[in-house]
Biopython code that builds the backbone (N, CA, C, O; Angstrom):
import numpy as np
from Bio.PDB.StructureBuilder import StructureBuilder

atoms = [
    (1, "UNK", "N", (17.220, -32.838, -13.992)),
    (1, "UNK", "CA", (16.267, -33.311, -14.966)),
    (1, "UNK", "C", (16.191, -34.833, -14.976)),
    (1, "UNK", "O", (15.118, -35.388, -15.213)),
    (2, "UNK", "N", (17.270, -35.499, -14.732)),
    (2, "UNK", "CA", (17.287, -36.955, -14.732)),
    (2, "UNK", "C", (16.421, -37.516, -13.619)),
    (2, "UNK", "O", (15.728, -38.513, -13.821)),
    (3, "UNK", "N", (16.449, -36.894, -12.449)),
    (3, "UNK", "CA", (15.649, -37.373, -11.332)),
    (3, "UNK", "C", (14.162, -37.276, -11.629)),
    (3, "UNK", "O", (13.393, -38.164, -11.261)),
    (4, "UNK", "N", (13.756, -36.205, -12.289)),
    (4, "UNK", "CA", (12.345, -36.040, -12.625)),
    (4, "UNK", "C", (11.886, -37.121, -13.588)),
    (4, "UNK", "O", (10.778, -37.642, -13.466)),
    (5, "UNK", "N", (12.741, -37.457, -14.547)),
    (5, "UNK", "CA", (12.397, -38.504, -15.509)),
    (5, "UNK", "C", (12.301, -39.866, -14.816)),
    (5, "UNK", "O", (11.366, -40.628, -15.062)),
    (6, "UNK", "N", (13.251, -40.161, -13.969)),
    (6, "UNK", "CA", (13.226, -41.417, -13.217)),
    (6, "UNK", "C", (11.986, -41.468, -12.327)),
    (6, "UNK", "O", (11.318, -42.499, -12.249)),
    (7, "UNK", "N", (11.682, -40.370, -11.663)),
    (7, "UNK", "CA", (10.493, -40.298, -10.811)),
    (7, "UNK", "C", (9.227, -40.555, -11.619)),
    (7, "UNK", "O", (8.342, -41.287, -11.175)),
    (8, "UNK", "N", (9.139, -39.961, -12.796)),
    (8, "UNK", "CA", (7.970, -40.141, -13.648)),
    (8, "UNK", "C", (7.812, -41.585, -14.088)),
    (8, "UNK", "O", (6.709, -42.130, -14.056)),
    (9, "UNK", "N", (8.894, -42.199, -14.493)),
    (9, "UNK", "CA", (8.841, -43.586, -14.954)),
    (9, "UNK", "C", (8.474, -44.518, -13.800)),
    (9, "UNK", "O", (7.635, -45.405, -13.962)),
    (10, "UNK", "N", (9.090, -44.325, -12.648)),
    (10, "UNK", "CA", (8.795, -45.181, -11.489)),
    (10, "UNK", "C", (7.339, -45.032, -11.063)),
    (10, "UNK", "O", (6.678, -46.029, -10.774)),
    (11, "UNK", "N", (6.835, -43.810, -11.021)),
    (11, "UNK", "CA", (5.433, -43.585, -10.657)),
    (11, "UNK", "C", (4.503, -44.259, -11.658)),
    (11, "UNK", "O", (3.523, -44.893, -11.266)),
    (12, "UNK", "N", (4.798, -44.130, -12.929)),
    (12, "UNK", "CA", (3.960, -44.743, -13.961)),
    (12, "UNK", "C", (3.986, -46.265, -13.869)),
    (12, "UNK", "O", (2.945, -46.912, -13.989)),
    (13, "UNK", "N", (5.148, -46.829, -13.661)),
    (13, "UNK", "CA", (5.262, -48.291, -13.582)),
    (13, "UNK", "C", (4.532, -48.827, -12.356)),
    (13, "UNK", "O", (3.798, -49.810, -12.454)),
    (14, "UNK", "N", (4.727, -48.195, -11.210)),
    (14, "UNK", "CA", (4.056, -48.646, -9.984)),
    (14, "UNK", "C", (2.545, -48.547, -10.146)),
    (14, "UNK", "O", (1.823, -49.466, -9.760)),
    (15, "UNK", "N", (2.059, -47.453, -10.707)),
    (15, "UNK", "CA", (0.620, -47.293, -10.916)),
    (15, "UNK", "C", (0.086, -48.355, -11.859)),
    (15, "UNK", "O", (-0.956, -48.953, -11.594)),
    (16, "UNK", "N", (0.784, -48.593, -12.950)),
    (16, "UNK", "CA", (0.342, -49.600, -13.913)),
    (16, "UNK", "C", (0.341, -51.002, -13.339)),
    (16, "UNK", "O", (-0.599, -51.765, -13.559)),
    (17, "UNK", "N", (1.386, -51.347, -12.608)),
    (17, "UNK", "CA", (1.473, -52.687, -12.024)),
    (17, "UNK", "C", (0.394, -52.889, -10.963)),
    (17, "UNK", "O", (-0.285, -53.915, -10.958)),
    (18, "UNK", "N", (0.235, -51.927, -10.077)),
    (18, "UNK", "CA", (-0.806, -52.059, -9.050)),
    (18, "UNK", "C", (-2.196, -52.099, -9.668)),
    (18, "UNK", "O", (-3.055, -52.854, -9.213)),
    (19, "UNK", "N", (-2.422, -51.302, -10.688)),
    (19, "UNK", "CA", (-3.717, -51.325, -11.363)),
    (19, "UNK", "C", (-3.992, -52.666, -12.010)),
    (19, "UNK", "O", (-5.111, -53.176, -11.945)),
    (20, "UNK", "N", (-2.975, -53.239, -12.636)),
    (20, "UNK", "CA", (-3.141, -54.539, -13.293)),
    (20, "UNK", "C", (-3.367, -55.650, -12.283)),
    (20, "UNK", "O", (-4.162, -56.559, -12.523)),
    (21, "UNK", "N", (-2.669, -55.583, -11.148)),
    (21, "UNK", "CA", (-2.796, -56.628, -10.134)),
    (21, "UNK", "C", (-4.124, -56.575, -9.388)),
    (21, "UNK", "O", (-4.698, -57.613, -9.060)),
    (22, "UNK", "N", (-4.603, -55.383, -9.126)),
    (22, "UNK", "CA", (-5.796, -55.263, -8.288)),
    (22, "UNK", "C", (-7.097, -55.177, -9.073)),
    (22, "UNK", "O", (-8.174, -55.358, -8.506)),
    (23, "UNK", "N", (-7.011, -54.908, -10.349)),
    (23, "UNK", "CA", (-8.226, -54.733, -11.144)),
    (23, "UNK", "C", (-9.042, -56.031, -11.173)),
    (23, "UNK", "O", (-8.543, -57.083, -11.572)),
    (24, "UNK", "N", (-10.286, -55.936, -10.749)),
    (24, "UNK", "CA", (-11.253, -57.036, -10.746)),
    (24, "UNK", "C", (-10.878, -58.202, -9.834)),
    (24, "UNK", "O", (-11.566, -59.223, -9.843)),
    (25, "UNK", "N", (-9.839, -58.085, -9.073)),
    (25, "UNK", "CA", (-9.465, -59.166, -8.167)),
    (25, "UNK", "C", (-9.553, -58.722, -6.719)),
    (25, "UNK", "O", (-10.234, -59.359, -5.915)),
    (26, "UNK", "N", (-8.883, -57.653, -6.384)),
    (26, "UNK", "CA", (-8.863, -57.165, -5.011)),
    (26, "UNK", "C", (-9.759, -55.947, -4.858)),
    (26, "UNK", "O", (-10.564, -55.859, -3.931)),
    (27, "UNK", "N", (-9.607, -55.025, -5.771)),
    (27, "UNK", "CA", (-10.348, -53.767, -5.734)),
    (27, "UNK", "C", (-11.333, -53.745, -6.899)),
    (27, "UNK", "O", (-10.940, -53.993, -8.039)),
    (28, "UNK", "N", (-12.610, -53.452, -6.631)),
    (28, "UNK", "CA", (-13.547, -53.332, -7.754)),
    (28, "UNK", "C", (-13.107, -52.219, -8.714)),
    (28, "UNK", "O", (-12.487, -51.240, -8.299)),
    (29, "UNK", "N", (-13.430, -52.381, -9.979)),
    (29, "UNK", "CA", (-12.978, -51.454, -11.020)),
    (29, "UNK", "C", (-13.333, -50.008, -10.735)),
    (29, "UNK", "O", (-12.578, -49.103, -11.091)),
    (30, "UNK", "N", (-14.470, -49.778, -10.100)),
    (30, "UNK", "CA", (-14.881, -48.398, -9.869)),
    (30, "UNK", "C", (-13.997, -47.681, -8.854)),
    (30, "UNK", "O", (-14.041, -46.454, -8.773)),
    (31, "UNK", "N", (-13.197, -48.410, -8.078)),
    (31, "UNK", "CA", (-12.317, -47.785, -7.093)),
    (31, "UNK", "C", (-10.878, -47.621, -7.565)),
    (31, "UNK", "O", (-10.053, -47.080, -6.829)),
    (32, "UNK", "N", (-10.559, -48.072, -8.767)),
    (32, "UNK", "CA", (-9.201, -47.942, -9.290)),
    (32, "UNK", "C", (-8.755, -46.478, -9.388)),
    (32, "UNK", "O", (-7.604, -46.192, -9.059)),
    (33, "UNK", "N", (-9.609, -45.532, -9.824)),
    (33, "UNK", "CA", (-9.154, -44.130, -9.828)),
    (33, "UNK", "C", (-8.777, -43.619, -8.433)),
    (33, "UNK", "O", (-7.849, -42.822, -8.298)),
    (34, "UNK", "N", (-9.483, -44.067, -7.407)),
    (34, "UNK", "CA", (-9.127, -43.661, -6.036)),
    (34, "UNK", "C", (-7.762, -44.230, -5.670)),
    (34, "UNK", "O", (-6.949, -43.549, -5.046)),
    (35, "UNK", "N", (-7.510, -45.477, -6.057)),
    (35, "UNK", "CA", (-6.208, -46.087, -5.821)),
    (35, "UNK", "C", (-5.121, -45.276, -6.520)),
    (35, "UNK", "O", (-4.057, -45.043, -5.947)),
    (36, "UNK", "N", (-5.383, -44.844, -7.753)),
    (36, "UNK", "CA", (-4.394, -44.063, -8.495)),
    (36, "UNK", "C", (-4.164, -42.700, -7.862)),
    (36, "UNK", "O", (-3.041, -42.194, -7.880)),
    (37, "UNK", "N", (-5.206, -42.099, -7.305)),
    (37, "UNK", "CA", (-5.049, -40.814, -6.605)),
    (37, "UNK", "C", (-4.172, -40.988, -5.380)),
    (37, "UNK", "O", (-3.301, -40.159, -5.116)),
    (38, "UNK", "N", (-4.393, -42.061, -4.628)),
    (38, "UNK", "CA", (-3.566, -42.328, -3.437)),
    (38, "UNK", "C", (-2.108, -42.530, -3.843)),
    (38, "UNK", "O", (-1.202, -42.006, -3.196)),
    (39, "UNK", "N", (-1.886, -43.281, -4.904)),
    (39, "UNK", "CA", (-0.515, -43.485, -5.395)),
    (39, "UNK", "C", (0.104, -42.153, -5.808)),
    (39, "UNK", "O", (1.275, -41.900, -5.526)),
    (40, "UNK", "N", (-0.675, -41.297, -6.477)),
    (40, "UNK", "CA", (-0.176, -39.988, -6.880)),
    (40, "UNK", "C", (0.198, -39.110, -5.701)),
    (40, "UNK", "O", (1.218, -38.421, -5.737)),
    (41, "UNK", "N", (-0.621, -39.129, -4.654)),
    (41, "UNK", "CA", (-0.327, -38.310, -3.467)),
    (41, "UNK", "C", (0.919, -38.835, -2.757)),
    (41, "UNK", "O", (1.758, -38.054, -2.308)),
    (42, "UNK", "N", (1.037, -40.152, -2.657)),
    (42, "UNK", "CA", (2.241, -40.726, -2.037)),
    (42, "UNK", "C", (3.475, -40.368, -2.868)),
    (42, "UNK", "O", (4.524, -40.033, -2.318)),
    (43, "UNK", "N", (3.345, -40.440, -4.187)),
    (43, "UNK", "CA", (4.470, -40.076, -5.052)),
    (43, "UNK", "C", (4.842, -38.606, -4.885)),
    (43, "UNK", "O", (6.024, -38.262, -4.910)),
    (44, "UNK", "N", (3.854, -37.742, -4.716)),
    (44, "UNK", "CA", (4.128, -36.314, -4.506)),
    (44, "UNK", "C", (4.877, -36.096, -3.196)),
    (44, "UNK", "O", (5.809, -35.294, -3.142)),
    (45, "UNK", "N", (4.477, -36.798, -2.148)),
    (45, "UNK", "CA", (5.156, -36.673, -0.851)),
    (45, "UNK", "C", (6.610, -37.115, -0.984)),
    (45, "UNK", "O", (7.514, -36.458, -0.468)),
    (46, "UNK", "N", (6.831, -38.231, -1.678)),
    (46, "UNK", "CA", (8.199, -38.722, -1.884)),
    (46, "UNK", "C", (9.003, -37.717, -2.702)),
    (46, "UNK", "O", (10.167, -37.459, -2.394)),
    (47, "UNK", "N", (8.395, -37.149, -3.739)),
    (47, "UNK", "CA", (9.097, -36.180, -4.591)),
    (47, "UNK", "C", (9.490, -34.928, -3.812)),
    (47, "UNK", "O", (10.592, -34.408, -3.985)),
    (48, "UNK", "N", (8.601, -34.450, -2.965)),
    (48, "UNK", "CA", (8.925, -33.267, -2.161)),
    (48, "UNK", "C", (9.998, -33.610, -1.130)),
    (48, "UNK", "O", (10.892, -32.803, -0.876)),
    (49, "UNK", "N", (9.916, -34.784, -0.544)),
    (49, "UNK", "CA", (10.903, -35.200, 0.456)),
    (49, "UNK", "C", (12.305, -35.246, -0.141)),
    (49, "UNK", "O", (13.268, -34.802, 0.485)),
    (50, "UNK", "N", (12.417, -35.785, -1.358)),
    (50, "UNK", "CA", (13.721, -35.868, -2.014)),
    (50, "UNK", "C", (14.056, -34.626, -2.824)),
    (50, "UNK", "O", (15.037, -34.610, -3.568)),
    (51, "UNK", "N", (13.241, -33.588, -2.681)),
    (51, "UNK", "CA", (13.464, -32.285, -3.306)),
    (51, "UNK", "C", (13.557, -32.360, -4.833)),
    (51, "UNK", "O", (14.383, -31.687, -5.449)),
    (52, "UNK", "N", (12.693, -33.191, -5.433)),
    (52, "UNK", "CA", (12.635, -33.250, -6.889)),
    (52, "UNK", "C", (11.844, -32.075, -7.447)),
    (52, "UNK", "O", (12.053, -31.659, -8.586)),
    (53, "UNK", "N", (10.937, -31.545, -6.639)),
    (53, "UNK", "CA", (10.149, -30.380, -7.018)),
    (53, "UNK", "C", (10.343, -29.311, -5.953)),
    (53, "UNK", "O", (10.480, -29.617, -4.768)),
    (54, "UNK", "N", (10.353, -28.055, -6.386)),
    (54, "UNK", "CA", (10.565, -26.957, -5.448)),
    (54, "UNK", "C", (9.326, -26.618, -4.641)),
    (54, "UNK", "O", (9.430, -26.147, -3.508)),
    (55, "UNK", "N", (8.156, -26.854, -5.214)),
    (55, "UNK", "CA", (6.941, -26.527, -4.479)),
    (55, "UNK", "C", (5.970, -27.703, -4.471)),
    (55, "UNK", "O", (5.947, -28.524, -5.387)),
    (56, "UNK", "N", (5.183, -27.755, -3.426)),
    (56, "UNK", "CA", (4.269, -28.866, -3.196)),
    (56, "UNK", "C", (3.148, -28.934, -4.245)),
    (56, "UNK", "O", (2.863, -30.026, -4.736)),
    (57, "UNK", "N", (2.502, -27.819, -4.610)),
    (57, "UNK", "CA", (1.420, -27.931, -5.606)),
    (57, "UNK", "C", (1.876, -28.531, -6.943)),
    (57, "UNK", "O", (1.145, -29.311, -7.554)),
    (58, "UNK", "N", (3.070, -28.170, -7.391)),
    (58, "UNK", "CA", (3.580, -28.730, -8.639)),
    (58, "UNK", "C", (3.796, -30.232, -8.503)),
    (58, "UNK", "O", (3.454, -30.995, -9.407)),
    (59, "UNK", "N", (4.357, -30.655, -7.387)),
    (59, "UNK", "CA", (4.580, -32.079, -7.155)),
    (59, "UNK", "C", (3.267, -32.848, -7.154)),
    (59, "UNK", "O", (3.183, -33.940, -7.717)),
    (60, "UNK", "N", (2.248, -32.283, -6.527)),
    (60, "UNK", "CA", (0.945, -32.953, -6.454)),
    (60, "UNK", "C", (0.318, -33.048, -7.846)),
    (60, "UNK", "O", (-0.181, -34.105, -8.232)),
    (61, "UNK", "N", (0.343, -31.959, -8.590)),
    (61, "UNK", "CA", (-0.272, -31.944, -9.921)),
    (61, "UNK", "C", (0.436, -32.926, -10.863)),
    (61, "UNK", "O", (-0.222, -33.694, -11.565)),
    (62, "UNK", "N", (1.748, -32.903, -10.877)),
    (62, "UNK", "CA", (2.497, -33.798, -11.757)),
    (62, "UNK", "C", (2.269, -35.255, -11.364)),
    (62, "UNK", "O", (2.058, -36.105, -12.230)),
    (63, "UNK", "N", (2.309, -35.547, -10.076)),
    (63, "UNK", "CA", (2.134, -36.921, -9.609)),
    (63, "UNK", "C", (0.733, -37.434, -9.894)),
    (63, "UNK", "O", (0.566, -38.576, -10.324)),
    (64, "UNK", "N", (-0.266, -36.611, -9.662)),
    (64, "UNK", "CA", (-1.640, -37.026, -9.948)),
    (64, "UNK", "C", (-1.848, -37.215, -11.450)),
    (64, "UNK", "O", (-2.514, -38.161, -11.869)),
    (65, "UNK", "N", (-1.289, -36.329, -12.252)),
    (65, "UNK", "CA", (-1.428, -36.462, -13.705)),
    (65, "UNK", "C", (-0.795, -37.762, -14.192)),
    (65, "UNK", "O", (-1.354, -38.454, -15.042)),
    (66, "UNK", "N", (0.368, -38.084, -13.649)),
    (66, "UNK", "CA", (1.038, -39.326, -14.041)),
    (66, "UNK", "C", (0.228, -40.548, -13.629)),
    (66, "UNK", "O", (-0.022, -41.437, -14.443)),
    (67, "UNK", "N", (-0.179, -40.591, -12.370)),
    (67, "UNK", "CA", (-0.862, -41.790, -11.892)),
    (67, "UNK", "C", (-2.237, -41.959, -12.537)),
    (67, "UNK", "O", (-2.613, -43.076, -12.893)),
    (68, "UNK", "N", (-2.982, -40.886, -12.693)),
    (68, "UNK", "CA", (-4.295, -40.992, -13.328)),
    (68, "UNK", "C", (-4.159, -41.240, -14.832)),
    (68, "UNK", "O", (-4.985, -41.931, -15.428)),
    (69, "UNK", "N", (-3.130, -40.684, -15.432)),
    (69, "UNK", "CA", (-2.894, -40.924, -16.859)),
    (69, "UNK", "C", (-2.556, -42.374, -17.154)),
    (69, "UNK", "O", (-3.039, -42.942, -18.134)),
    (70, "UNK", "N", (-1.744, -42.962, -16.327)),
    (70, "UNK", "CA", (-1.394, -44.367, -16.520)),
    (70, "UNK", "C", (-2.627, -45.242, -16.322)),
    (70, "UNK", "O", (-2.856, -46.176, -17.090)),
    (71, "UNK", "N", (-3.419, -44.945, -15.299)),
    (71, "UNK", "CA", (-4.649, -45.708, -15.073)),
    (71, "UNK", "C", (-5.608, -45.595, -16.239)),
    (71, "UNK", "O", (-6.226, -46.584, -16.635)),
    (72, "UNK", "N", (-5.737, -44.413, -16.787)),
    (72, "UNK", "CA", (-6.609, -44.210, -17.935)),
    (72, "UNK", "C", (-6.075, -44.905, -19.176)),
    (72, "UNK", "O", (-6.847, -45.459, -19.959)),
    (73, "UNK", "N", (-4.768, -44.880, -19.361)),
    (73, "UNK", "CA", (-4.172, -45.556, -20.514)),
    (73, "UNK", "C", (-4.358, -47.062, -20.399)),
    (73, "UNK", "O", (-4.605, -47.735, -21.400)),
    (74, "UNK", "N", (-4.243, -47.589, -19.196)),
    (74, "UNK", "CA", (-4.449, -49.018, -18.986)),
    (74, "UNK", "C", (-5.894, -49.397, -19.314)),
    (74, "UNK", "O", (-6.142, -50.399, -19.984)),
    (75, "UNK", "N", (-6.838, -48.593, -18.839)),
    (75, "UNK", "CA", (-8.257, -48.869, -19.123)),
    (75, "UNK", "C", (-8.549, -48.769, -20.618)),
    (75, "UNK", "O", (-9.298, -49.581, -21.162)),
    (76, "UNK", "N", (-7.962, -47.780, -21.280)),
    (76, "UNK", "CA", (-8.174, -47.623, -22.720)),
    (76, "UNK", "C", (-7.625, -48.812, -23.486)),
    (76, "UNK", "O", (-8.193, -49.214, -24.502)),
    (77, "UNK", "N", (-6.546, -49.365, -23.018)),
    (77, "UNK", "CA", (-5.960, -50.544, -23.660)),
    (77, "UNK", "C", (-6.872, -51.757, -23.489)),
    (77, "UNK", "O", (-6.924, -52.624, -24.361)),
    (78, "UNK", "N", (-7.587, -51.820, -22.372)),
    (78, "UNK", "CA", (-8.452, -52.970, -22.086)),
    (78, "UNK", "C", (-9.785, -52.911, -22.820)),
    (78, "UNK", "O", (-10.440, -53.942, -22.968)),
    (79, "UNK", "N", (-10.206, -51.739, -23.282)),
    (79, "UNK", "CA", (-11.516, -51.585, -23.928)),
    (79, "UNK", "C", (-11.656, -52.484, -25.163)),
    (79, "UNK", "O", (-12.683, -53.149, -25.298)),
    (80, "UNK", "N", (-10.667, -52.536, -26.073)),
    (80, "UNK", "CA", (-10.830, -53.404, -27.247)),
    (80, "UNK", "C", (-10.983, -54.895, -26.900)),
    (80, "UNK", "O", (-11.575, -55.649, -27.672)),
    (81, "UNK", "N", (-10.462, -55.315, -25.759)),
    (81, "UNK", "CA", (-10.550, -56.718, -25.363)),
    (81, "UNK", "C", (-11.959, -57.093, -24.925)),
    (81, "UNK", "O", (-12.322, -58.269, -24.953)),
    (82, "UNK", "N", (-12.760, -56.100, -24.519)),
    (82, "UNK", "CA", (-14.121, -56.379, -24.042)),
    (82, "UNK", "C", (-15.059, -56.446, -25.154)),
    (82, "UNK", "O", (-16.250, -56.672, -24.944)),
]
sb = StructureBuilder()
sb.init_structure("model")
sb.init_model(0)
sb.init_chain("A")
sb.init_seg("    ")
for serial, (resi, resn, name, xyz) in enumerate(atoms, 1):
    if name == "N":
        sb.init_residue(resn, " ", resi, " ")
    sb.init_atom(name, np.array(xyz, "f"), 0.0, 1.0, " ", f" {name:<3s}", serial, name[0])
structure = sb.get_structure()
């Protein structure tokens, strides 16, 4: 259980940091969800490699939910500033 929690936190932090760094500077805003999907798929591959999840579909779903959720939370936080 500890590995899953660490994996979730690391995936969320990496997604948030990359989203903050690339938003409106390197990657146009409309492509940020694609960036988050790529991060989620890479995280799923890493999770399966280190045997954090027993099956691939679960790893993909959890990783995508984490990465897209963090991206959405970041965007929601930015809305009041606009």
